[in-house]
C-alpha positions in Angstrom: 102.2 149.9 223.6 103.2 147.1 225.4 102.8 144.4 227.9 105.3 146.7 230.4 103.9 149.8 229.3 100.3 149.1 230.6 101.4 147.3 234.1 100.4 150.7 236.0 97.2 150.9 234.3 96.7 147.3 235.3 97.7 147.3 238.3 95.7 150.7 239.4 92.8 148.5 238.1 93.4 145.7 240.1 94.0 147.7 242.9 91.0 150.2 242.9 88.8 147.3 242.4 90.1 145.1 245.5 90.6 148.5 247.4 94.4 147.9 248.2 95.1 151.3 247.3 95.8 153.1 250.7 96.6 156.3 249.6 98.6 157.9 246.5 102.2 157.5 247.7 101.8 153.3 247.2 100.7 154.4 243.7 103.7 156.7 243.1 105.8 153.9 244.2 104.7 151.7 242.3 105.2 153.8 239.0 108.6 154.6 239.6 109.0 150.7 240.2 106.7 150.1 237.2 108.8 152.7 235.0 112.4 150.3 236.5 111.0 147.4 235.5 110.3 149.2 231.5 113.6 149.8 231.4 114.8 146.4 232.4 112.7 145.1 229.3 113.6 147.7 226.8 109.5 148.0 226.2 110.5 151.2 224.4 111.4 149.1 221.3 109.8 149.9 218.0 108.3 146.3 218.3 106.2 147.1 221.6 103.1 149.0 219.4 103.1 145.7 217.3 99.3 144.0 217.3 98.4 146.4 220.1 97.3 145.7 223.8 97.3 142.3 225.2 95.0 142.9 228.5 93.4 146.4 228.6 91.5 145.8 226.1 90.2 142.6 227.3 89.7 144.0 230.7 87.2 146.6 229.0 84.6 143.7 228.1 84.5 142.5 231.6 81.7 144.6 233.7 81.1 142.9 236.7 82.7 143.0 239.8 82.8 139.2 240.2 83.6 138.8 236.5 86.2 141.0 236.9 87.8 138.8 240.0 88.2 136.1 237.0 89.9 137.9 234.2 92.2 140.0 237.1 93.4 136.7 238.7 94.6 135.4 235.8 96.1 138.9 234.4 98.3 138.8 237.9 99.0 134.9 237.5 100.3 136.0 234.7 103.1 139.1 235.7 103.7 136.6 238.2 105.0 134.0 235.7 106.4 136.6 233.8 108.6 138.2 236.9 109.7 135.2 237.8 112.5 134.7 234.9 113.3 138.4 236.0 116.2 139.1 238.3 115.0 139.3 241.9 117.8 141.2 243.6 116.7 144.3 241.8 114.2 146.0 245.0 111.4 147.2 242.3 111.0 144.0 241.0 110.3 142.6 244.7 108.1 145.1 245.1 106.4 144.6 242.4 106.0 141.1 242.6 105.2 141.5 246.5 102.4 144.2 245.6 100.9 141.6 242.6 101.4 138.4 245.2 99.1 140.4 247.7 96.7 141.2 245.4 97.0 137.3 243.7 95.7 136.6 248.2 92.9 138.8 247.7 91.6 136.8 244.4 91.5 133.1 245.7 88.4 132.0 243.6 89.8 133.3 240.1 91.7 130.8 239.2 89.3 127.7 240.1 86.7 129.8 237.6 88.5 130.3 234.9 89.9 126.6 234.9 86.0 125.7 235.2 85.8 127.9 232.2 88.3 126.2 230.2 87.3 122.6 231.1 83.5 124.0 229.6 85.4 125.0 225.9 86.9 121.0 226.0 83.9 119.1 226.2 83.0 117.3 223.1 79.6 118.2 222.4 79.8 115.5 219.3 80.0 112.9 222.1 76.8 111.1 222.7 77.3 110.1 226.0 78.0 113.9 227.0 75.2 114.9 224.9 72.9 112.8 227.0 74.3 114.1 230.0 73.5 117.7 228.8 70.4 116.8 228.1 69.3 115.7 231.6 71.2 119.3 233.3 68.9 121.2 231.1 66.4 122.2 232.6 68.5 122.7 235.8 70.8 124.6 234.0 67.0 126.9 232.7 66.1 126.8 236.3 69.7 128.3 237.3 69.6 130.9 235.0 66.0 131.7 235.1 66.6 132.5 239.2 69.8 134.8 238.4 67.6 136.7 235.5 64.7 136.8 238.3 67.0 138.1 240.9 68.9 140.9 239.1 64.6 142.1 238.5 64.2 141.8 241.9 67.3 143.9 243.0 65.7 146.4 240.7 62.6 146.8 241.5 63.7 146.7 244.8 65.2 150.0 244.0 63.4 151.7 242.3 61.0 151.2 245.3 63.3 152.9 247.2 64.6 155.8 245.0 61.7 158.7 244.5 63.8 158.6 241.0 
């Protein structure tokens, strides 16, 4: 399967994750529009299965809601970029693009966080100045990590006290 074949699944995950599924009819309309888009892209071509899926496998490793918001915002951006070069006079292309833009607006912080992650991978950790700065920040980073893990422990223990399991 390919980019277009997974479109409904990815859009469904996005819409459900962010509460944009008002009713089943909206999703059924998207299914119809995506089927037309598949025809536009000839997604039944034999090379579509080569290399496996490009988005759905990545989605499975992002489990937390905030994590999913980051990866889904990037996936939406990629779909919008792909649709820029399609025939916008077609109603199904306009409908899908409109839905994606609406979803993208509900994810304002995803791309900034993604940029932060990309910037981290570009840091030259062999550079002595970068190493000095990193060492100066190490204690603060560890404190933040401790705050995060103790917060999760606290939430669990509060739940266990409330729950008569």
